[in-house]
C-alpha positions in Angstrom: -49.5 72.2 -78.7 -48.8 70.2 -81.9 -45.8 67.8 -82.0 -44.2 69.7 -84.8 -44.3 73.0 -82.9 -42.7 71.4 -79.9 -40.0 69.9 -82.0 -39.3 73.2 -83.7 -39.1 75.0 -80.4 -36.8 72.3 -79.0 -34.5 72.6 -82.1 -34.3 76.3 -81.7 -33.3 75.9 -78.1 -30.7 73.4 -79.1 -29.2 75.8 -81.6 -29.1 78.7 -79.1 -28.0 76.7 -76.1 -24.5 75.7 -75.3 -23.2 72.2 -75.5 -24.3 68.6 -75.5 -23.9 65.8 -73.1 -21.1 64.2 -75.1 -19.2 67.3 -76.3 -19.4 71.0 -77.3 -21.8 71.9 -80.2 -22.5 75.1 -82.0 -23.2 78.0 -79.7 -24.7 81.3 -80.8 -23.9 84.4 -78.8 -25.3 87.9 -79.2 -22.6 90.2 -80.5 -22.0 93.9 -79.7 -23.9 94.8 -82.9 -27.0 92.9 -81.9 -26.4 90.0 -84.4 -26.0 86.4 -83.5 -22.4 85.1 -83.8 -21.5 81.4 -84.0 -18.9 80.2 -81.5 -17.4 76.8 -80.8 -18.8 75.4 -84.1 -18.1 71.7 -84.4 -15.6 70.6 -87.0 -17.2 69.8 -90.3 -17.6 66.1 -91.0 -17.8 65.1 -87.3 -20.8 63.5 -85.8 -21.3 66.7 -83.7 -21.4 68.7 -86.8 -23.9 66.4 -88.5 -26.2 66.5 -85.5 -26.1 70.3 -85.4 -27.0 70.5 -89.1 -30.0 68.2 -88.6 -31.1 70.4 -85.7 -30.7 73.5 -87.9 -32.9 71.9 -90.5 -35.6 71.2 -87.9 -35.3 74.7 -86.5 -35.8 76.2 -90.0 -38.9 74.0 -90.5 -37.3 71.7 -93.1 -38.3 68.2 -91.7 -37.8 66.4 -95.0 -34.2 67.5 -95.3 -33.7 66.8 -91.5 -35.1 63.3 -91.9 -32.9 62.5 -94.8 -29.7 63.7 -93.0 -30.7 61.8 -89.8 -31.4 58.6 -91.6 -28.0 58.7 -93.2 -26.4 59.4 -89.9 -28.1 56.5 -88.2 -27.1 54.2 -91.0 -23.5 55.3 -90.7 -23.2 54.6 -87.0 -22.7 51.4 -85.3 -25.2 50.8 -82.5 -22.3 50.6 -80.0 -21.2 54.2 -80.9 -21.9 56.6 -78.0 -23.5 59.0 -80.4 -26.0 56.4 -81.6 -28.8 57.3 -79.1 -28.6 61.0 -80.1 -28.8 60.0 -83.8 -31.7 57.7 -83.3 -33.5 60.3 -81.2 -33.1 63.1 -83.7 -34.2 60.7 -86.5 -37.4 60.2 -84.6 -37.8 63.9 -84.1 -37.5 64.5 -87.8 -40.2 61.9 -88.5 -42.5 63.4 -86.0 -41.9 66.9 -87.4 -42.8 65.6 -90.8 -46.2 64.3 -89.5 -45.0 60.7 -89.1 -45.3 60.6 -85.3 -46.6 57.0 -85.3 -43.4 55.8 -87.1 -41.3 58.0 -84.8 -42.7 56.1 -81.8 -40.7 53.0 -82.9 -37.5 55.0 -82.7 -38.3 56.6 -79.4 -39.1 53.1 -78.0 -35.7 51.9 -79.2 -34.0 54.7 -77.3 -36.1 54.0 -74.2 -35.7 50.3 -74.2 -32.0 50.1 -75.1 -30.4 53.2 -73.7 -32.1 53.9 -70.3 -28.9 55.3 -68.8 -28.5 58.1 -71.4 -29.9 61.6 -71.3 -31.8 60.7 -74.4 -34.0 58.3 -72.4 -35.9 61.1 -70.6 -36.2 63.1 -73.8 -37.7 60.2 -75.7 -40.3 59.5 -72.9 -41.3 63.2 -73.0 -41.6 63.1 -76.8 -43.9 60.1 -76.5 -45.9 62.0 -73.9 -46.6 64.8 -76.4 -47.7 62.3 -79.0 -50.0 60.6 -76.5 -51.6 63.9 -75.5 -52.3 64.7 -79.1 -53.8 61.3 -79.7 -55.8 61.4 -76.5 -57.3 64.8 -77.5 -58.6 63.4 -80.8 -55.7 63.5 -83.3 -56.1 60.7 -85.8 -53.3 58.3 -86.9 -52.2 58.1 -90.5 -53.3 54.9 -92.3 -53.1 53.5 -95.8 -49.4 54.2 -96.3 -49.7 57.5 -94.5 -52.1 59.0 -97.1 -55.1 59.6 -94.7 -55.2 60.6 -91.1 -58.4 58.7 -90.1 -57.2 56.0 -87.8 -58.2 56.0 -84.1 -55.3 56.2 -81.7 -57.1 56.4 -78.4 -56.0 53.0 -77.1 -52.4 53.8 -78.0 -52.8 57.2 -76.2 -54.0 55.4 -73.1 -51.1 53.0 -73.2 -48.5 55.7 -73.7 -49.9 57.8 -70.9 -49.6 54.9 -68.5 -46.1 54.1 -69.7 -44.9 57.6 -69.1 -45.9 57.4 -65.4 -44.2 54.0 -65.1 -41.0 55.2 -66.7 -40.6 58.6 -65.0 -42.4 58.2 -61.7 -42.7 61.3 -59.6 -41.7 63.6 -62.4 -43.5 66.6 -63.9 -44.0 64.5 -67.0 -45.6 61.7 -65.0 -47.9 64.3 -63.3 -49.0 65.6 -66.6 -49.5 62.1 -68.0 -51.7 61.3 -65.0 -54.1 64.2 -65.4 -54.2 63.8 -69.1 -55.1 60.1 -68.7 -57.9 61.0 -66.2 -59.2 63.7 -68.5 -59.1 61.2 -71.4 -61.4 58.8 -69.5 -63.7 61.7 -68.6 -64.0 62.9 -72.2 -64.6 59.3 -73.3 -67.5 59.0 -70.7 -65.8 56.1 -69.0 -66.8 57.5 -65.6 -65.7 54.5 -63.6 -62.1 54.7 -64.9 -62.2 58.5 -64.7 -63.1 58.4 -61.0 -60.3 56.0 -60.3 -57.8 57.9 -62.3 -58.6 61.2 -60.6 -58.5 59.5 -57.2 -55.0 58.0 -58.0 -53.8 61.4 -59.3 -54.9 63.2 -56.1 -53.1 60.6 -54.0 -49.9 60.8 -56.0 -49.8 64.6 -56.4 -51.7 66.2 -53.5 -50.1 69.6 -54.2 -50.5 69.6 -57.9 -51.8 72.7 -59.7 -54.3 70.4 -61.3 -55.8 69.3 -58.0 -58.8 71.5 -58.2 -59.8 70.2 -61.6 -59.2 66.6 -60.5 -61.4 67.0 -57.4 -64.2 68.6 -59.4 -64.2 66.1 -62.1 -63.9 63.2 -59.7 -67.1 64.4 -58.1 -68.9 64.7 -61.5 -67.5 61.2 -62.5 -68.9 59.6 -59.4 -72.3 61.2 -59.9 -72.4 60.1 -63.5 -71.7 56.5 -62.5 -75.1 56.4 -60.8 -77.6 54.9 -63.3 -80.7 55.2 -61.2 -82.5 54.0 -58.0 -82.1 50.3 -59.0 -78.4 50.5 -59.2 -75.4 50.9 -56.8 -75.2 54.3 -55.1 -71.7 54.1 -53.7 -70.6 56.7 -56.2 -73.1 59.2 -54.8 -72.0 58.5 -51.2 -68.4 59.2 -52.2 -69.4 62.3 -54.2 -71.1 63.8 -51.1 -67.9 63.5 -49.1 -65.9 65.0 -51.9 -68.3 67.9 -52.3 -67.9 68.9 -48.7 -64.1 68.7 -49.1 -64.2 70.8 -52.3 -66.4 73.4 -50.7 -64.0 73.7 -47.8 -60.9 74.0 -49.9 -62.3 76.0 -52.8 -65.4 77.9 -51.6 -65.5 80.4 -54.4 -65.0 77.9 -57.2 -67.6 75.6 -55.6 -70.2 78.3 -56.0 -69.1 79.2 -59.5 -69.1 75.7 -60.8 -72.3 74.5 -58.9 -70.4 72.1 -56.6 -72.4 73.3 -53.7 -75.4 72.7 -51.4 -77.7 72.7 -54.4 -75.8 69.7 -55.8 -75.9 68.0 -52.4 -79.6 68.4 -52.4 -79.9 66.7 -55.7 -77.7 63.9 -54.4 -80.0 63.6 -51.4 -83.0 63.2 -53.6 -81.2 60.5 -55.6 -80.1 58.5 -52.5 -83.6 58.8 -51.1 -85.1 57.5 -54.3 -82.9 54.5 -54.2 -84.0 53.7 -50.6 -87.6 54.1 -51.7 -87.0 51.6 -54.6 -85.4 49.2 -52.1 -88.4 49.5 -49.7 -90.9 48.9 -52.5 -89.0 45.8 -53.6 -89.3 44.3 -50.1 -93.0 45.2 -50.0 -93.8 43.6 -53.4 -92.3 40.4 -52.0 -94.3 40.4 -48.8 -91.3 41.3 -46.6 -93.0 44.0 -44.5 -90.4 44.0 -41.8 -87.6 44.9 -44.2 -89.8 47.2 -46.1 -90.9 49.2 -43.0 -87.3 49.4 -41.7 -86.0 50.7 -45.1 -88.8 53.3 -45.2 -87.9 54.5 -41.7 -84.3 54.7 -42.7 -85.2 56.8 -45.7 -87.3 59.2 -43.6 -84.5 59.5 -41.0 -81.6 60.0 -43.5 -83.3 62.1 -46.1 -86.2 63.8 -44.4 -86.6 66.7 -46.9 -86.5 64.6 -50.0 -89.5 63.8 -52.3 -88.9 60.1 -51.6 -89.4 60.8 -47.8 -92.8 62.3 -48.5 -93.8 59.2 -50.5 -92.3 57.0 -47.7 -94.5 58.7 -45.0 -97.6 58.1 -47.2 -96.8 54.4 -47.5 -96.2 54.1 -43.8 -99.6 55.8 -43.1 -101.4 53.6 -45.6 -100.1 50.5 -43.9 -100.8 51.8 -40.4 -97.1 51.9 -39.4 -95.6 54.6 -37.2 -94.0 57.1 -39.6 -91.8 58.9 -37.2 -88.1 58.7 -38.0 -85.9 56.5 -36.0 -82.2 56.4 -35.2 -80.6 54.1 -37.7 -79.7 50.8 -36.2 -79.3 47.2 -37.2 -82.7 45.4 -37.2 -83.3 42.1 -35.5 -82.8 39.3 -37.9 -81.2 39.4 -41.4 -82.5 41.6 -44.1 -81.9 40.5 -47.6 -80.1 43.0 -49.8 -82.4 44.0 -52.8 -80.8 42.9 -56.0 -79.8 45.1 -58.9 -82.0 45.2 -62.0 -79.9 42.7 -63.7 -80.0 40.3 -60.8 -83.7 40.5 -60.2 -84.5 39.7 -63.8 -87.8 41.7 -63.8 -88.7 45.2 -64.8 -91.3 45.8 -62.1 
């Protein structure tokens, strides 16, 4: 939902709801004839009255007028006035409703940093969350004196989503910020950060309505981290365990989304291919002991993989027993094969 729509809806609620934290504001009640009737209208000229007028302008989709009135109210109030946080908050709302959400962030930050004990604190954090979600989902920031909406705001979105979780820990806003941050990394193809963010989200919110999506995307993120047989396969190992958990918890969704035995079979092939690459690395360097041991591990752990077929062929060509063994620690140290970057060769 766009920021302007949220602010309009909020303003309407403010007009039709009773009261304010400081004193009574305009209340609208449904009369016997079906028409809305104003009750408890603030006295004209009071701060309450001016705030209600600004909310009315926002509710009627006149953000320019609302911003003008709000700016005047903020300038008229001393910062020690108890109404100042409300005035600064609604000034920010008017800016955001007028498409100047980036400028509004400065006002929201002032409320958050200077008035943490007020009801406006939570509202300001939630407003920043809405802006962050819009930016994270691709909305551009205005640049060149606000003439063009072409500026990237992804780094700002990331920062705001983290701040919301720090400022309102354990809240529904923090939960929403957590899943949005993980989704942002996933869309941005930063799979390492996505996997970590989904893992943290599942730890903090084990009963969240977003848990199923978080589990599924954490699996996909871990798989995507695997670059090939010459690289670290820890993500694949974690993905296998997560797939079993996902299948047990959401069996129907696992079949519908492909997070099932077929995916496990593909992971088995990938892990087998990595062990085969490791074995061949040992053999190229004349370390037959380590090479033979790795091949036997491959055959034992991934017997139905294509890599296992190739491993048996290599074993037979070298006259080694190709029967699988129970995995155990070999006698003497075996060097860990380096990654492609460490080895420095492309063989």
